[in-house]
N, C-alpha and C positions, 0 to 999 in steps of 0.2 A: 504494500500500499503507499501511496505513494503523499506527498505532501499535498496534491492539491484534489488526491482524492476523497479528502475535508466539505470542501465545494463543491465535487460534482458526485449529481447520480448516474444520469448515463452520456455515450456519444450518440450521437445516427449521423450518415449520408443522407447528400440526394444526390438522388437519377437527373444527368442531365450533363448536357453536353459544359456544362458548369459546376466543381461540386463542389455546393458548400458542404461546410460540415456544425451541423448542429449541438450546441452543451448545453444542456438540463442545467443547473443548479439548485443544490439544493432549497429546497421549499424555507430553512428557519434561515440561511446560507447568506440569500438574496442580496438584502440591505448591504452586510458587506462588505462577500465581495463583488456589488458594484461599486461602493463606495474610492477600497484601493485598487478598481478600473482606472475611474473615473480622476481618480489618482497619477494613475502611470501616462495615460490613454489619451489623444486629441478629441473632442469634442466637436466636430461639424457639426451636430444640431441635434437635438432633442423637438422629440411632436411631444405636449401634454405631462410632461415627466415618465412618460408614458415606454416609449424608447425614443433612441439615445443610438443617434449614427458618428463609430467613432475609430479612430483610424493609433493605428501602434505603429509603429516599425515602417516597415512595407506592407501593411494586413491591414483594408478594412473589413468590419462586424460589424453588426447592430447586438445593442441588450435593449431586450426588455424587460420590463417591468415582473413580468412573472416570471422570472426565469432564465430565458431561455438568451443564450445570445448562440446569431450565425454566423458563422464566418467567411469568408472567400475568398476563394484563389490557397488555399491552403491545400500545397504536395501533397505529407505522408506524417501518419501521426507524430513523428516526430515531432516531426516542424512545430505540428500541435503544442506536445508536452513543454515544449521552449515555450511558445509563447503563452501560454496557461501559466507553465512555473513563471514568465516575464511580474504575469499580468496582477498573481496571488499574491505572489508570497514578498 
């Protein structure tokens, strides 16, 4: 178990030409994860405090207040784990 597993319930992939990755944050850790991510990532847009469009390093992603994060352009699981570790720890 890695330290980021304290925050993550599951990781899912999407189908299609552009493979997006959906990371679901544990319900009781959603606010804590959002606070950590907002301190490190660049906020591009916020919609009613429910949806946050963010960038970190060369990656774009969207954080939903429900605890879902959709990452675009992640090539492999190692890149995802490195990114999540940088954002959440």
